[in-house]
C-alpha positions as CSV (number, residue, x, y, z in Angstrom):
1,X,-106.9,181.4,-82.0
2,X,-109.6,178.8,-81.4
3,X,-107.5,177.1,-78.7
4,X,-106.9,180.5,-77.1
5,X,-110.7,181.2,-77.1
6,X,-111.3,177.8,-75.5
7,X,-108.8,178.4,-72.8
8,X,-110.4,181.8,-72.0
9,X,-113.9,180.3,-71.9
10,X,-112.7,177.5,-69.6
11,X,-111.1,180.0,-67.3
12,X,-114.3,182.1,-67.2
13,X,-116.4,179.0,-66.5
14,X,-114.0,178.0,-63.7
15,X,-114.2,181.4,-62.2
16,X,-118.0,181.5,-62.5
17,X,-118.2,178.1,-60.8
18,X,-116.0,179.3,-57.9
19,X,-118.0,182.5,-57.5
20,X,-121.2,180.4,-57.6
21,X,-119.9,178.1,-54.9
22,X,-118.9,181.0,-52.7
23,X,-122.3,182.6,-53.2
24,X,-124.1,179.4,-52.3
25,X,-121.9,178.9,-49.3
26,X,-122.6,182.5,-48.3
27,X,-126.3,182.1,-48.7
28,X,-126.2,178.8,-46.7
29,X,-124.2,180.3,-43.9
30,X,-125.9,183.8,-43.7
31,X,-129.2,182.5,-42.4
32,X,-127.5,180.6,-39.6
33,X,-125.4,183.8,-38.9
34,X,-128.6,185.8,-38.7
35,X,-130.2,183.2,-36.4
36,X,-127.3,183.4,-34.1
37,X,-127.8,187.2,-33.7
């Protein structure tokens, strides 16, 4: 049970990190996209 919980928490952390990276990339690229327009 404990190992299973750890696995789930690591997966959620990994997904959160990916989402955070995508969001930061989006916020970094959106101002430049707005400036291009």
